[in-house]
Structures are given as structure tokens and as C-alpha cells.
PAZAPA-4460 file (N, C-alpha, C; in steps of 0.05 Angstrom, whole numbers, plus 32768, in hexadecimal, padded with zeros to 4 digits):
% residues 230
    n_x    n_y    n_z   ca_x   ca_y   ca_z    c_x    c_y    c_z   seq   type   mol
   7B43   74E5   7FC9   7B50   74CD   7FBD   7B46   74B5   7FCD     1      X     A
   7B3F   74A0   7FBE   7B36   7487   7FC9   7B4A   7471   7FC2     2      X     A
   7B51   7461   7FD6   7B62   744A   7FD2   7B50   7431   7FD1     3      X     A
   7B53   7421   7FBC   7B42   740A   7FB9   7B53   73F1   7FBA     4      X     A
   7B4C   73DE   7FCC   7B5A   73C5   7FCE   7B49   73AF   7FC2     5      X     A
   7B54   73A1   7FAE   7B46   738D   7F9F   7B51   7371   7FA7     6      X     A
   7B3F   7360   7FB1   7B46   7344   7FB7   7B3E   7333   7F9F     7      X     A
   7B51   7329   7F90   7B4C   731A   7F78   7B4D   72FC   7F7D     8      X     A
   7B3C   72EE   7F6E   7B3B   72D0   7F71   7B56   72C4   7F69     9      X     A
   7B61   72CC   7F53   7B7A   72C0   7F49   7B8A   72D4   7F39    10      X     A
   7B9F   72CA   7F2B   7BB1   72DB   7F1C   7BA3   72E8   7F04    11      X     A
   7B90   72DB   7EF9   7B81   72E7   7EE2   7B74   7301   7EEA    12      X     A
   7B64   72FF   7F00   7B56   7316   7F0A   7B6A   732B   7F14    13      X     A
   7B7F   7322   7F21   7B93   7334   7F2B   7BA0   7344   7F15    14      X     A
   7BA8   7337   7EFF   7BB4   7345   7EE9   7BA1   7358   7EDB    15      X     A
   7B87   7350   7ED9   7B73   7361   7ECD   7B70   737A   7EDE    16      X     A
   7B6E   7377   7EF8   7B6B   738E   7F0A   7B83   73A0   7F08    17      X     A
   7B9B   7395   7F06   7BB3   73A5   7F05   7BB7   73B3   7EEB    18      X     A
   7BB1   73A6   7ED5   7BB7   73B1   7EBA   7BA0   73C1   7EAE    19      X     A
   7B88   73BA   7EB6   7B71   73C7   7EA9   7B61   73D9   7EBD    20      X     A
   7B59   73CE   7ED3   7B49   73DD   7EE6   7B58   73F3   7EF3    21      X     A
   7B6F   73ED   7EFE   7B7E   7402   7F0E   7B84   741B   7EFE    22      X     A
   7B8F   7419   7EE5   7B95   7431   7ED6   7B7B   7441   7ED0    23      X     A
   7B66   7433   7ECA   7B4C   7441   7EC4   7B42   744F   7EDD    24      X     A
   7B41   7442   7EF3   7B36   744D   7F0C   7B47   7465   7F16    25      X     A
   7B61   7464   7F10   7B72   747A   7F19   7B68   7495   7F0D    26      X     A
   7B5D   7493   7EF5   7B52   74AB   7EE8   7B39   74B6   7EF5    27      X     A
   7B2E   74A6   7F08   7B17   74AE   7F17   7B1E   74B3   7F34    28      X     A
   7B38   74B7   7F39   7B41   74BD   7F54   7B3D   74A5   7F67    29      X     A
   7B3D   748D   7F5C   7B3C   7474   7F6C   7B55   7464   7F65    30      X     A
   7B65   7460   7F7A   7B7F   7453   7F75   7B7F   7437   7F81    31      X     A
   7B81   7424   7F6F   7B7D   7408   7F76   7B97   73F9   7F79    32      X     A
   7B97   73E7   7F8D   7BAB   73D2   7F8E   7B9D   73B7   7F90    33      X     A
   7BAB   73A2   7F8D   7B9E   7388   7F8B   7BB0   7372   7F96    34      X     A
   7BA3   735D   7F9F   7BB2   7345   7FA7   7B9F   732D   7FA5    35      X     A
   7BAA   7315   7FA0   7B9A   72FD   7F9F   7B92   72F5   7FBC    36      X     A
   7B7C   72E7   7FBD   7B72   72DE   7FD7   7B87   72CB   7FE4    37      X     A
   7B8B   72CE   7FFE   7B9E   72BD   800D   7B92   72A1   8010    38      X     A
   7BA2   728D   8008   7B99   7271   800A   7BA9   7261   801E    39      X     A
   7BC0   726B   8026   7BD0   725C   803A   7BEA   726B   8041    40      X     A
   7BF6   7262   8057   7C0F   726E   8060   7C23   7258   8068    41      X     A
   7C3C   725E   8063   7C52   724E   806C   7C61   725E   8081    42      X     A
   7C5A   725A   809A   7C65   726B   80AF   7C83   7268   80B2    43      X     A
   7C8D   724F   80AE   7CAA   724B   80B0   7CBA   725B   809B    44      X     A
   7CAF   725C   8083   7CBD   726A   806D   7CB3   7287   806B    45      X     A
   7CA0   728E   807C   7C94   72A9   807B   7C89   72B0   8060    46      X     A
   7C7B   729C   8054   7C70   729F   8039   7C52   729E   803A    47      X     A
   7C45   72AD   8028   7C29   72AC   8024   7C23   729F   8008    48      X     A
   7C0D   7290   8007   7C04   7285   7FEE   7BEA   7292   7FE7    49      X     A
   7BE9   729E   7FCF   7BD1   72AC   7FC7   7BC8   72A3   7FAB    50      X     A
   7BAE   72A3   7FA8   7BA2   729C   7F8E   7B92   7282   7F90    51      X     A
   7B79   7283   7F86   7B67   726D   7F87   7B53   7270   7F9D    52      X     A
   7B3A   726F   7F96   7B25   7273   7FAA   7B1D   7258   7FB5    53      X     A
   7B2A   7250   7FCB   7B26   7235   7FD7   7B0D   7234   7FE8    54      X     A
   7B07   724A   7FF6   7AEF   724A   8007   7AE9   7267   800E    55      X     A
   7AD0   726B   8016   7AC8   7286   801F   7AD6   728C   8039    56      X     A
   7ADA   7278   804A   7AE7   727D   8063   7B02   7289   8061    57      X     A
   7B12   727F   804E   7B2D   728A   8049   7B2B   72A6   803E    58      X     A
   7B19   72A9   802B   7B16   72C4   801E   7B0D   72D8   8033    59      X     A
   7AFA   72D1   8044   7AF0   72E4   8058   7B07   72EC   806B    60      X     A
   7B16   72D9   8074   7B2C   72DE   8086   7B40   72F2   807A    61      X     A
   7B46   72EE   8060   7B59   7300   8053   7B4D   731C   804F    62      X     A
   7B34   731E   8048   7B26   7338   8045   7B26   7347   805F    63      X     A
   7B1E   7339   8075   7B1D   7345   808F   7B38   734F   8098    64      X     A
   7B4D   7340   8092   7B68   7348   8099   7B70   7362   808B    65      X     A
   7B69   7364   8072   7B6F   737D   8063   7B5F   7394   806D    66      X     A
   7B46   738F   8074   7B35   73A5   807F   7B42   73AF   8099    67      X     A
   7B4D   739D   80A9   7B59   73A4   80C2   7B73   73B3   80BE    68      X     A
   7B82   73AA   80A9   7B9C   73B7   80A3   7B99   73D4   809A    69      X     A
   7B85   73D9   808B   7B81   73F4   8080   7B64   73FD   8087    70      X     A
   7B62   740B   809D   7B47   7412   80A7   7B3F   742F   80A2    71      X     A
   7B4D   743C   808F   7B47   7458   8089   7B2C   745B   807A    72      X     A
   7B20   7472   807F   7B06   7478   8071   7B0A   747D   8053    73      X     A
   7B22   7482   804B   7B27   7487   802E   7B2C   746E   801E    74      X     A
   7B2B   7457   802A   7B30   743E   801B   7B17   742D   8018    75      X     A
   7B16   741E   8003   7B00   740B   7FFE   7B0C   73F0   7FF7    76      X     A
   7AFB   73DC   7FF8   7B04   73C0   7FF3   7AEF   73B3   7FE1    77      X     A
   7AF9   73A3   7FCE   7AE7   7395   7FBC   7AF3   737A   7FB5    78      X     A
   7AE3   736A   7FA8   7AED   734F   7FA0   7AE9   734B   7F82    79      X     A
   7AF6   7338   7F77   7AF1   732F   7F5C   7AF2   7310   7F5C    80      X     A
   7ADB   7304   7F62   7AD8   72E7   7F64   7AC5   72DE   7F4E    81      X     A
   7ACA   72C5   7F44   7AB8   72BA   7F30   7AA0   72AC   7F3D    82      X     A
   7A89   72AF   7F31   7A72   729F   7F3A   7A75   7282   7F32    83      X     A
   7A81   727D   7F1B   7A86   7261   7F13   7A99   7253   7F27    84      X     A
   7A91   723C   7F31   7AA1   722C   7F44   7AA5   723B   7F5E    85      X     A
   7A93   724D   7F65   7A95   725B   7F7F   7A91   7247   7F95    86      X     A
   7AA3   7247   7FA9   7AA0   7234   7FC0   7A85   7236   7FCD    87      X     A
   7A7A   721F   7FD5   7A5F   721F   7FDF   7A5C   7228   7FFC    88      X     A
   7A72   7231   8008   7A6F   723D   8023   7A6C   725B   8022    89      X     A
   7A6A   7266   800A   7A65   7283   8008   7A49   728A   8013    90      X     A
   7A47   72A0   8022   7A2D   72A7   802D   7A1A   72AD   8016    91      X     A
   7A01   72A3   8019   79ED   72A7   8004   79EE   7293   7FEE    92      X     A
   7A02   7280   7FEF   7A05   726C   7FDA   79EB   725B   7FD7    93      X     A
   79E0   7251   7FED   79C8   7240   7FEB   79B0   7250   7FE2    94      X     A
   79AE   7269   7FEA   7998   727A   7FE1   799A   7281   7FC3    95      X     A
   79B2   7283   7FB9   79B6   728B   7F9D   79B5   7274   7F89    96      X     A
   79BB   725C   7F93   79C0   7245   7F80   79A8   723E   7F6F    97      X     A
   7990   7244   7F79   7978   723C   7F6A   796C   7253   7F5A    98      X     A
   797A   726A   7F5B   7971   7281   7F4A   7977   727B   7F2D    99      X     A
   7964   7281   7F1C   7968   727E   7EFF   7977   7296   7EF4   100      X     A
   7971   72AE   7EFD   797D   72C6   7EF4   7999   72C9   7EFF   101      X     A
   79AE   72C9   7EEE   79C9   72CB   7EF8   79CE   72E5   7F07   102      X     A
   79C2   72FB   7EFF   79C6   7314   7F0D   79BB   7313   7F29   103      X     A
   79A5   7305   7F2C   7999   7301   7F47   79AC   72F0   7F58   104      X     A
   79B8   72DC   7F4C   79CB   72CB   7F5B   79E2   72DB   7F67   105      X     A
   79EF   72EB   7F56   7A06   72FB   7F61   79FD   7310   7F74   106      X     A
   79E5   731B   7F70   79DB   7330   7F82   79D7   7324   7F9E   107      X     A
   79CC   730C   7F9F   79C8   72FF   7FB9   79E2   72FA   7FC7   108      X     A
   79F5   72EE   7FB8   7A0F   72E7   7FC4   7A1E   7301   7FCD   109      X     A
   7A1E   7315   7FBC   7A2C   732E   7FC4   7A1F   733B   7FDC   110      X     A
   7A05   733A   7FDD   79F7   7346   7FF4   79FE   7337   800E   111      X     A
   79FE   731D   800C   7A05   730D   8024   7A22   7311   802C   112      X     A
   7A34   7314   8018   7A50   731A   801F   7A53   7335   802D   113      X     A
   7A45   7349   8023   7A46   7363   802F   7A3D   7363   804C   114      X     A
   7A27   7354   8051   7A1D   7352   806C   7A30   7342   807E   115      X     A
   7A3D   732E   8073   7A4F   731D   8083   7A68   732C   808A   116      X     A
   7A74   733A   8077   7A8C   734A   807C   7A86   7362   808E   117      X     A
   7A6F   736E   8089   7A64   7383   809B   7A77   739A   809E   118      X     A
   7A80   73A5   8088   7A90   73BD   8088   7A87   73CE   8070   119      X     A
   7A7F   73E7   8075   7A74   73F8   8060   7A88   73FE   804A   120      X     A
   7AA2   73F9   804E   7AB6   73FE   803A   7AB9   73E6   8026   121      X     A
   7AAB   73D0   802C   7AAE   73B8   801C   7A99   73B7   8006   122      X     A
   7AA2   73B2   7FED   7A91   73B1   7FD5   7A95   7396   7FC8   123      X     A
   7A85   7382   7FCF   7A89   7367   7FC3   7A82   7366   7FA5   124      X     A
   7A92   7357   7F96   7A8C   7353   7F7A   7A91   7336   7F72   125      X     A
   7A7D   732A   7F66   7A80   730F   7F5B   7A7B   7310   7F3D   126      X     A
   7A8F   7307   7F2E   7A8E   7308   7F11   7A7B   72F3   7F05   127      X     A
   7A6A   72FB   7EF3   7A59   72E9   7EE4   7A66   72E1   7ECA   128      X     A
   7A68   72C6   7EC5   7A69   72B1   7ED9   7A86   72AC   7EE1   129      X     A
   7A98   72B6   7ED0   7AB5   72B6   7ED6   7AC2   72CA   7EC4   130      X     A
   7ADC   72CF   7EC9   7AEA   72E4   7EBB   7AE7   72E2   7E9D   131      X     A
   7AE8   72CA   7E92   7AE7   72C7   7E75   7ACE   72D1   7E67   132      X     A
   7AB9   72D7   7E77   7AA2   72E4   7E6B   7AAA   72FE   7E5F   133      X     A
   7ABD   730C   7E6B   7AC7   7325   7E60   7AD5   7321   7E45   134      X     A
   7AE3   730B   7E42   7AF0   7304   7E28   7ADB   72FF   7E13   135      X     A
   7AC5   72F2   7E1A   7AB1   72EB   7E07   7A9F   7303   7E00   136      X     A
   7AA5   731A   7E0C   7A98   7333   7E04   7AA0   733A   7DE8   137      X     A
   7AB9   7332   7DE0   7AC3   7337   7DC5   7AD9   7323   7DBF   138      X     A
   7AD3   730A   7DB8   7AE7   72F5   7DB4   7AFA   72FC   7D9D   139      X     A
   7AF3   730E   7D8C   7B05   7315   7D76   7B20   731F   7D80   140      X     A
   7B21   732B   7D97   7B3A   7335   7DA2   7B4D   7320   7DAB   141      X     A
   7B44   7307   7DAB   7B57   72F1   7DB2   7B6D   72EF   7D9D   142      X     A
   7B68   72F9   7D85   7B7C   72F7   7D70   7B95   7306   7D76   143      X     A
   7B94   7319   7D89   7BAC   7328   7D91   7BBF   7315   7D9F   144      X     A
   7BB5   7301   7DAC   7BC6   72EE   7DBB   7BCA   72D4   7DAC   145      X     A
   7BB6   72CD   7D9B   7BB7   72B3   7D8E   7BB4   72B6   7D70   146      X     A
   7BCA   72BB   7D63   7BCB   72BE   7D46   7BC4   72A3   7D39   147      X     A
   7BBA   72A5   7D21   7BB3   728D   7D11   7BA0   727B   7D1F   148      X     A
   7B8D   7287   7D2E   7B78   7278   7D3A   7B5D   7283   7D30   149      X     A
   7B5C   7289   7D17   7B44   7296   7D0C   7B2B   7285   7D10   150      X     A
   7B2D   726B   7D09   7B15   7259   7D0B   7B0C   7256   7D28   151      X     A
   7B1D   7250   7D3B   7B14   724E   7D57   7B08   7268   7D61   152      X     A
   7B13   727F   7D5A   7B08   7298   7D63   7AED   729D   7D56   153      X     A
   7AEA   7296   7D3D   7AD0   7299   7D30   7ABB   7287   7D3D   154      X     A
   7AC4   726F   7D46   7AB2   725D   7D54   7AA8   726A   7D6E   155      X     A
   7ABA   7278   7D7C   7AB2   7285   7D95   7A9F   729C   7D8F   156      X     A
   7AA5   72AB   7D7A   7A93   72C2   7D73   7A77   72B7   7D6C   157      X     A
   7A76   72A1   7D5E   7A5C   7296   7D56   7A4E   728B   7D6F   158      X     A
   7A5D   727F   7D81   7A51   7273   7D99   7A45   7289   7DAA   159      X     A
   7A53   729F   7DAD   7A48   72B5   7DBE   7A30   72C2   7DB0   160      X     A
   7A33   72C7   7D96   7A1D   72D4   7D88   7A16   72EF   7D94   161      X     A
   79FD   72F4   7D98   79F4   730D   7DA5   79ED   730B   7DC2   162      X     A
   79F3   72F3   7DCE   79EB   72EF   7DEA   79FD   72FE   7DFE   163      X     A
   79F3   7302   7E15   7A02   730F   7E2A   7A18   72FC   7E34   164      X     A
   7A31   7303   7E32   7A47   72F1   7E3A   7A46   72EA   7E58   165      X     A
   7A3A   72FB   7E68   7A38   72F5   7E85   7A25   72DE   7E8A   166      X     A
   7A15   72D6   7E77   7A03   72C0   7E7B   7A0F   72A5   7E72   167      X     A
   7A27   72A5   7E67   7A33   728D   7E5C   7A3F   727D   7E72   168      X     A
   7A30   7268   7E7B   7A3B   7255   7E8F   7A27   723F   7E91   169      X     A
   7A2D   7229   7E83   7A1A   7213   7E83   7A24   71FB   7E93   170      X     A
   7A3C   71FD   7E9F   7A47   71E7   7EAE   7A65   71E6   7EAE   171      X     A
   7A70   71D2   7EBB   7A8D   71D1   7EBE   7A9C   71CE   7EA3   172      X     A
   7A8F   71C5   7E8F   7A9C   71C1   7E75   7A95   71D7   7E61   173      X     A
   7A82   71E9   7E69   7A79   71FD   7E56   7A79   7219   7E61   174      X     A
   7A86   721E   7E77   7A8A   7239   7E82   7A9C   7248   7E6E   175      X     A
   7A9C   7263   7E70   7AAB   7273   7E5C   7AC8   726A   7E58   176      X     A
   7AD7   7265   7E6C   7AF3   725D   7E69   7AF4   7242   7E5A   177      X     A
   7AE2   7230   7E61   7AE2   7215   7E54   7ADC   7217   7E36   178      X     A
   7ACA   722A   7E2F   7AC4   722E   7E13   7ADC   7239   7E03   179      X     A
   7AEA   724B   7E10   7B02   7256   7E03   7B17   7241   7E00   180      X     A
   7B1C   7231   7E16   7B30   721C   7E15   7B2A   7206   7E01   181      X     A
   7B10   7201   7DFC   7B08   71EE   7DE8   7B11   71F6   7DCC   182      X     A
   7B10   7210   7DC7   7B18   721A   7DAD   7B36   7221   7DAB   183      X     A
   7B40   722B   7DC2   7B5D   7233   7DC3   7B69   7226   7DDC   184      X     A
   7B72   720D   7DDA   7B7C   71FE   7DF1   7B94   720C   7DFE   185      X     A
   7BA3   721C   7DF0   7BBA   7229   7DFC   7BB3   7243   7E0A   186      X     A
   7B99   724A   7E0B   7B91   7262   7E19   7B9B   7263   7E35   187      X     A
   7BA8   7279   7E3D   7BB3   727C   7E57   7BA4   7292   7E66   188      X     A
   7B95   728A   7E7B   7B84   729C   7E89   7B93   72B4   7E95   189      X     A
   7BA9   72AE   7EA3   7BB6   72C3   7EB3   7BC3   72D8   7EA2   190      X     A
   7BCD   72D1   7E8A   7BDC   72E4   7E7A   7BCB   72EE   7E62   191      X     A
   7BC1   72DC   7E52   7BB2   72E4   7E3B   7B97   72F0   7E42   192      X     A
   7B8A   72E6   7E57   7B70   72F0   7E5F   7B6F   730E   7E64   193      X     A
   7B80   7318   7E76   7B80   7335   7E7B   7B89   7345   7E63   194      X     A
   7B9C   733A   7E53   7BA5   7349   7E3B   7B8F   734B   7E27   195      X     A
   7B7F   7336   7E23   7B69   7337   7E0F   7B53   734A   7E19   196      X     A
   7B4D   7348   7E33   7B39   735A   7E3F   7B41   7377   7E3B   197      X     A
   7B5B   737D   7E3E   7B65   7398   7E3A   7B61   73A1   7E1D   198      X     A
   7B65   738F   7E0A   7B61   7395   7DEE   7B43   739A   7DE8   199      X     A
   7B32   738A   7DF5   7B16   738E   7DF1   7B0D   73AA   7DFA   200      X     A
   7B18   73B2   7E11   7B13   73CD   7E1B   7AFB   73CE   7E2E   201      X     A
   7AFD   73E0   7E42   7AE8   73E2   7E55   7ACD   73EB   7E49   202      X     A
   7ACC   73FD   7E36   7AB2   7404   7E2A   7AA2   73EC   7E20   203      X     A
   7AB0   73DA   7E12   7AA2   73C2   7E07   7A9A   73AF   7E1E   204      X     A
   7AAD   73AB   7E31   7AA7   739A   7E47   7A8F   73A3   7E57   205      X     A
   7A8D   73BD   7E5A   7A77   73C9   7E69   7A5D   73C6   7E5A   206      X     A
   7A5E   73CA   7E40   7A46   73C9   7E2F   7A3B   73AC   7E2E   207      X     A
   7A4D   7398   7E2E   7A44   737D   7E2B   7A3F   736F   7E46   208      X     A
   7A4C   7378   7E5B   7A4A   736A   7E75   7A3F   737C   7E8A   209      X     A
   7A25   737A   7E8F   7A17   738D   7EA0   7A1F   738D   7EBD   210      X     A
   7A24   7375   7EC8   7A2C   7374   7EE4   7A48   7380   7EE8   211      X     A
   7A59   737A   7ED5   7A74   7386   7ED6   7A72   73A4   7ED4   212      X     A
   7A61   73AE   7EC3   7A5D   73CB   7EBF   7A53   73D8   7ED9   213      X     A
   7A40   73CB   7EE7   7A35   73D6   7EFF   7A4B   73D8   7F15   214      X     A
   7A5B   73C4   7F17   7A72   73C4   7F2A   7A85   73DA   7F25   215      X     A
   7A8D   73DC   7F0B   7AA1   73F1   7F04   7A96   740D   7F08   216      X     A
   7A7C   7410   7F04   7A6F   742A   7F09   7A71   7431   7F27   217      X     A
   7A6D   741E   7F38   7A70   7423   7F55   7A8C   742B   7F5C   218      X     A
   7AA0   741D   7F50   7ABC   7422   7F56   7AC5   743D   7F4C   219      X     A
   7ABD   7444   7F34   7AC6   745E   7F29   7AB9   7476   7F37   220      X     A
   7AA2   7471   7F44   7A95   7487   7F52   7A9F   748A   7F6F   221      X     A
   7AB0   7478   7F78   7ABB   747A   7F93   7ACA   7494   7F98   222      X     A
   7AD5   749F   7F83   7AE5   74B7   7F85   7AD4   74D0   7F8A   223      X     A
   7ABA   74CE   7F86   7AA8   74E4   7F8C   7AA6   74E8   7FAA   224      X     A
   7AA7   7500   7FB3   7AA7   7505   7FD0   7A8D   74FB   7FDD   225      X     A
   7A77   74FA   7FCE   7A5E   74F1   7FDA   7A5E   74D3   7FDF   226      X     A
   7A71   74C5   7FD2   7A71   74A8   7FD5   7A81   749F   7FEE   227      X     A
   7A8E   74B1   7FFB   7AA1   74A9   8010   7A92   74A5   802B   228      X     A
   7A9D   7491   803A   7A92   748D   8055   7A9C   74A3   8067   229      X     A
   7A8D   74AA   807A   7A95   74C0   808D   7A94   74B5   80A9   230      X     A
***
């Protein structure tokens, strides 16, 4: 049995990990829990503030703390951070920024993160380009959450066409979430996003989103005895 700790950028990724990833991975003998990245503490009130990727420094500190809290060989750690609006203090950011190939960009950043954290149990993952790329794998499923939005949903379907949804990110006004919000202003990332992704289903998400598929393949194979650290 493998225990997998997922550090999520925000509530959207947290809910997706909890509702979609964890039940699926349990079938592969990988039991996941998740929490948002720590962004601050109120020591007087003994409160933690989680959610929002403010800097790599804060994310690193939180990841290292979890690695220290659970140091067993049977546990693994991963992230679910968006490449879109990634803080520029991430290791490998400068090396990746001029890459034209999005897959090369995330490969560079993930490799630098792995080297910086320096723990064989850590599996960095950066989403191309943000969570909503998963929604654009099949925008038709938005109708489960947004009835009577036929025209906006058709616009999204037409916009995506046959292109790879992981490549959709042209700027701060045209990233996947911005495209959805333009058509459906009431779109709620944290609640509707994970629910729609669940309706789309992992088989479609994996078929349309190659980087996501590769990450999930690594995670589901963690339960194999040959994958374990010794």
C-alpha cells in the first residue's frame, strides 16, 4: 500500500484530487490525501491559511514540512500546480520561459523542482496550462452544471476544435479559465470545475491531455512493488 500526499494550488485542484483522483487511485492500491499549499499562519489564533500559489518559497517550505512529518518509505508526495501565472521564483523558470514547446517547459520546471526538493519520494507535477485545460477536453459536459447555456458551450466546443487543450494559453485574457469565463461568466472554478471534470471522466482526460496522462500513469503505478523506494 502506498500513501500519496498531494499539495494542491487551490480549492479547485484540491476538490479534483479528492473527488476524482483519490477514488481512482485507491483501486490501484494508492491511497491519496490532499491539502492546499500553506500561504500563511495566524499564530495567535492557531490558524493556517491555505490556497493560492503565492511563491515557490512558500510552496517549498510547505512541501518540505510534509516530507518531514511523514518520512515512511511507503509514502509519496506530489503537486498539482498550474503553469499559467506560475510565480517567477520557481526553479527552472528562467530556463523554461523561452521554450516554445509547452511540454518542454513543464519538463524543465518539474526537473528543477525535483532536484531542489531532493527527495526520491517527491513527484512534481505542473498542469498545462491550468486546471481548466481538463474542462476543455470536453466542454459539452459543462451543460451538467450550466443549463440553458447551449450557445456559449457550442462556442467553446468550436474554439477548442481538434486542438490539444493543454496547448490553450495565449495570455492573461485567453488562458483556459478566461475563455470559459468569457462564455459562462458564472463559472465557478472550485465547485463546477471538479464536477465537470468528473463528468468528462479520466479516460477522456487522459486521451486529450498527454501531460496529465503521464502524471496519472506514474501515480497509478506507485502501488507496484517495483516502484517502491527501499
